[in-house]
N, C-alpha and C positions, 0 to 999 in steps of 0.2 A: 504494500500500500504506500502510495506516494503522499508525503506531507511536506508542506512548507509552513514553518512556524516563525512568525515575527515576534520580536521582543525588544525591549529597551525603551519603549515609549514611556511617557509620564508627563508630569507638570514641571515646567522650567521657566525661569524668569527671562524677560527679554534680554538679549545679549548672551544668553547661556548656550550650552552645547548638550547634545545627546548623541549617542551612537546606537543606531538600530541594527538588529541582526535578522537575517533571513536564513534559518537553518533548514536544510533539506534532509529528508530520509526517503529511501526508495529510489532515488535517482542520483546520478553523478552530476552534481550541479556545475562542475567545471566545463562541461560541454554545452551547457545551456546559456542562452542569452537571458540575463536577469534584469528585469525592469523594476524600478520603484515607482509606485503611483501614490498619489494622495487625493483625498476628497474631503473638502471642507463642507460644513452644513450649508445646504442650499446652492452648492456649486457643482460643476461637472468634475468628474475625476480627471486628473491630469497626470501625465507621465513626467517625472522630474529627473530621473537618472537611469542610465542604462550601462551595463557592462556586458560586452559580447564575449563569445567563447575565447577569442584571441585577446581579451582584455582591453579592447577598444572601448573607450568611455564617452558618453554623451550626457549633457545636462540641459535642462530647461533654463531659459534666460533668468527665470525667477530665482534660481538657486545657484547659478554659475558663480564660482568663486567662494561660495559658503559651504556647499555640500560636497562630499567626496565619497564615491562608491569604490569598494575594494572587495577582493576575493581572498578567502583563506581555503584553498582546496583541501588541505589536510583536515580541516574541520567541516568541509562540505557546507560552507556558510559564505554568504555575501553580506557585507556591512554597508551602512550608510552613515557616514559621519556628518553631523549637522552642526555647524558653528554659526554664531551671530544670529541666533533664532529671534524671530519677531512674531508678534501676535498674528500676523497674516499667515504664518506657517502652521497655525493650529489646524489640524486635520487628522483623519484616520489614514495611516500610512500602510500600504500593502506591497508585497513583492509578488512578482509574476516571473515564472521561468518558462521559456519556450525553446524548443529545438525541433526543427522540421514541423511536424504536425502534432507534436506532443506539447501540451500546455498545462500549467498548474498555477494555482493561486493560493496564497495564504489568506488568513482571515483578517489580518490587519492588527495594528496597534495604535492606540490613541496618543497623539502628541498635542499637548496644550501649552501654549506660551502665554503667560500672564503674570502680572505683578501682584 
C-alpha cells in the first residue's frame, strides 16, 4: 500500500520558519516527481514547489527565494523548507508524487502564520 504522509506543519509567527516533510512508503520516491501544493481557505490550490527525478527544482513566484525543496533518498522523504513565513502563507500544504501514470497524494498538513 502506497502512502505519502506530510508532517511538520503548525503555528508560526510571521518571519518564522518551518520544515515540512513528505515521507513515502510503498514507492521509491527518488524516481518520482514530487510537487508541493497549498490551498488557503476560499482559494484555489496552487503548486508552489517541484523536485523532479533528476533533482531539477521549480518554484512558484510567490515562494521563490523563501522556500527550498530537497530530497533525502535514504529516508524516502522530500522536504520543504519554508523561511520568512507570512500570514498569506497560511494554508493546508500537501505533497503529490507522480511518475508516468502513477500518482499519489498525501492528506496535507496545516500551516498557520500568525502573531
